[in-house]
N, C-alpha and C positions, 0 to 999 in steps of 0.2 A: 743457574740463577745466582746472582751475587748475594752475599750476606747482608744483613740489615746494618745500616750505618748508625753508629751511636755518637753523639757529640762528646767531645773531650770534657772531662770533669775532674777538677782537682780533688774534689771530695771522694769520688769513686777511686781515683788513683791512690789517694792516701789510705783509703779503706782496704784496697787490694794489697797495698804494701804491708799493712798491719796483719792481714789474714795470712799472707805468705810468711811473714816473720813468725807468727804463731805456729804455723805449720812446721817451720824449721825447728822451732823450740821443741816440737813434739816428734822430731825425727821423721817428718813427712816431706819428701822431696817435692819440688814443684811439679815434676812429671806425675808422681803419684797423686798429688792433690788434684791436678787437672783431670786425670783419668777417673778418679773417684767422684768428681763433680760432673762427669759425663761430657767432658770436652777434650779436644786434643791438646797436647802440650803446646803445640804451635799457636793455638788459639789463646791460651793463657799468655804466652810470650807477646802476642800482638796486643792483648789487653793492657799489659804492662807498658809496652812501648808507646802505645797511642793514648794511654790514660782514659780509655773508653771501653765500654762493654755492657753486657747485660747484667743488671743488678740481681736478677734471679740466679745467675751463675755465681756471683759473688756471695749471695746468701747461701747457696749450697756448699760453697767452699768454707764459709764461716761455720756452718753446722758441722762440717767434717772436723774442724779443729776445736769444737766444743763451744762455739759462740752462737748467739742468735741475734740477727739484725732486727732493729725496731726503730720506729719513729717516735720522737718525743715532741709534743706540741710546745711552742714557745709560750711565754707567760700570757700574752694577749689571747692567744687561741685557747689556752687552758682556762682562763677566766670565762671566756664565752661558753666553753663546754660545761663548766660548772654551773653557770647561770641558765643553761639550756637555751641559749640564744645564738648558737653557732651558725645556724642556717637561716 
């Protein structure tokens, strides 16, 4: 069965680059990062090349290097949340 196709994302690609750079700073090789995140090194290589992948995998890698991914609402959404009128 073929793997799930993910659309190319500049944001995910940039995030992945930052996580890999952080791993390098912490003396964690890309191979080790991939294996600790539960994927094959080849999968990480494809994610980098294609600029696409599973955000859950990127989250696991971020946690390995000491980061936590999160979403921050923009100003308009934040105002609606504060007023209780988001939905």
